[in-house]
C-alpha positions, 0 to 999 in steps of 0.5 A: 496513468503514467506509462511503465517508465514513469518512476525510474528516475525516482529508484536512481537517485540517491536519497529522496528529497526531505519533504519526499522521506517526510511523505514517506513515513506517513504513509508507512505510519499508516500502514502500522495499523493492522486494521488498516492492513487489513481493510487493504488486502481486502479491497487488493481484488474488489471494490467494496462498501464500507458493511463489506468491508466491515465483515470480511474484516472482523470490524464494525462498520463505524470503525473502518468506515474511520480507517478508511477516512485515513486512507482516503486521505492518504490515497491509499484507496479511491471510492466511487459513486453507486447511488446512495452508495459509496466503493472503495477500492485500491487507488493503484496498482502501486498498494497491491505492489506494495503490499505483497512486496512487503509479504514477500520482504518477510518470508524473505527474513524469516528465512534468512535469505539476503542479497549480496551487496549493490557491489557484488551484484555489480560485478557479476552483471 
């Protein structure tokens, strides 16, 4: 796992490169399915197998497995074998932060809260 400051340069960049924009769009598209979001939220604090995740999310094991395959391909989840079972977990802490930040954004938007423009923030610091 990289050190905490590893991503600082990415946050300061003007615009991401085109290949990064395409990858981000593909990842965000994966989050547009409520079933996949339910699976990710179910994995925030635990590892679980397909059957347990299906029960937690109200899905069939077949549907959960199909959605987990997509999330694994896009590296939102990782797996490990435990005997004959496969256990799923969030790929890394960034996924949990992404889920939390989206929820925070929705709450702020619903309340009409916005940040001041960047030039006002810069002037006040």
